[in-house]
C-alpha positions in Angstrom: -22.7 14.5 7.1 -19.2 15.5 6.0 -16.7 12.7 5.2 -13.4 12.1 3.6 -13.0 9.9 0.5 -9.5 8.9 -0.7 -8.9 7.6 -4.2 -5.9 6.3 -6.1 -6.1 7.9 -9.6 -3.7 7.2 -12.5 -2.5 10.7 -13.4 0.6 11.3 -15.5 0.5 15.0 -16.3 -1.1 18.3 -15.5 -3.8 17.6 -18.0 -4.9 14.6 -16.0 -4.9 16.7 -12.8 -7.0 19.4 -14.6 -9.6 16.8 -15.7 -10.0 15.5 -12.1 -10.0 19.1 -10.9 -12.8 20.0 -13.3 -15.1 17.1 -12.4 -14.6 17.5 -8.6 -15.2 21.3 -8.9 -18.6 20.7 -10.4 -19.6 17.9 -8.0 -22.4 18.7 -5.6 -21.5 18.4 -1.9 -17.7 18.7 -2.3 -16.3 21.1 0.3 -12.6 20.7 -0.6 -10.3 18.4 -2.4 -6.5 17.8 -2.7 -4.9 16.2 -5.8 -1.4 14.8 -5.3 0.0 13.8 -8.8 3.2 12.4 -7.2 1.4 9.8 -5.1 -1.5 9.6 -7.5 -3.8 10.3 -4.6 -7.1 12.4 -4.6 -8.6 13.3 -1.2 -12.1 14.7 -1.2 -13.9 16.2 1.8 -17.6 17.0 1.8 -21.2 15.7 2.1 -20.6 13.1 -0.6 -21.0 9.4 -1.0 -17.7 7.5 -1.7 -19.3 5.6 -4.6 -20.5 8.8 -6.2 -17.0 10.4 -5.9 -15.5 7.2 -7.4 -17.9 7.3 -10.4 -17.4 11.0 -11.0 -13.6 10.7 -11.1 -13.8 7.5 -13.2 -15.7 9.5 -15.9 -12.4 11.3 -16.6 -11.1 8.0 -18.1 -8.3 7.8 -15.5 -7.8 4.4 -13.8 -9.5 4.9 -10.4 -9.6 2.8 -7.3 -10.2 3.4 -3.6 -7.0 4.1 -1.6 -6.0 1.0 0.4 -6.8 1.6 4.1 -4.0 -0.7 5.2 -1.3 1.5 3.6 -2.3 4.5 5.6 -2.0 3.2 9.2 -1.1 -0.3 10.4 -2.5 -1.2 13.8 0.1 -1.5 16.5 -1.2 -4.9 17.6 -0.3 -6.3 14.2 3.2 -4.9 14.2 4.3 -6.7 17.3 3.5 -10.3 16.2 5.4 -9.6 13.0 8.5 -8.7 14.9 8.1 -11.9 17.0 7.7 -14.0 13.9 10.9 -12.5 12.5 12.7 -13.4 15.7 11.5 -17.0 15.6 12.5 -17.3 11.9 16.0 -15.9 12.8 16.3 -18.3 15.7 15.2 -21.2 13.5 17.8 -20.2 10.9 20.5 -20.2 13.5 19.5 -23.6 14.7 19.7 -25.0 11.2 23.1 -23.4 10.7 24.3 -24.9 14.0 23.1 -28.3 12.9 24.6 -28.1 9.4 28.0 -26.7 10.2 29.4 -29.8 12.1 28.1 -32.0 9.3 29.7 -29.8 6.7 33.0 -29.8 8.6 32.9 -33.6 8.9 32.2 -34.0 5.2 35.2 -31.7 4.3 37.6 -33.8 6.4 36.6 -37.2 5.0 38.4 -38.3 1.8 36.1 -38.4 -1.1 35.1 -41.8 -2.5 34.6 -41.3 -6.2 
């Protein structure tokens, strides 16, 4: 069964890219792979197990982790409540300002008793 495995790999130069390229090129079951040094992202497609790909790339000595799924696509249902929460926070802030402004103006007009 073909699947896609996405890893975050600490690569700082073309030598790092070459090391990852060599190990993935020799790995059984790999159909294709893409190495993005800018994003430090390695995408592997093939009849492979995610853990096996992880172990193989880790053997290069590069810091390796699975790519966070949340960063790729955020569900739409989660995005809506966040906007609502921001609106509530903004409304609460306006209410606090409306409550503080008259008290501040009153304090400024009273002579100070020092």
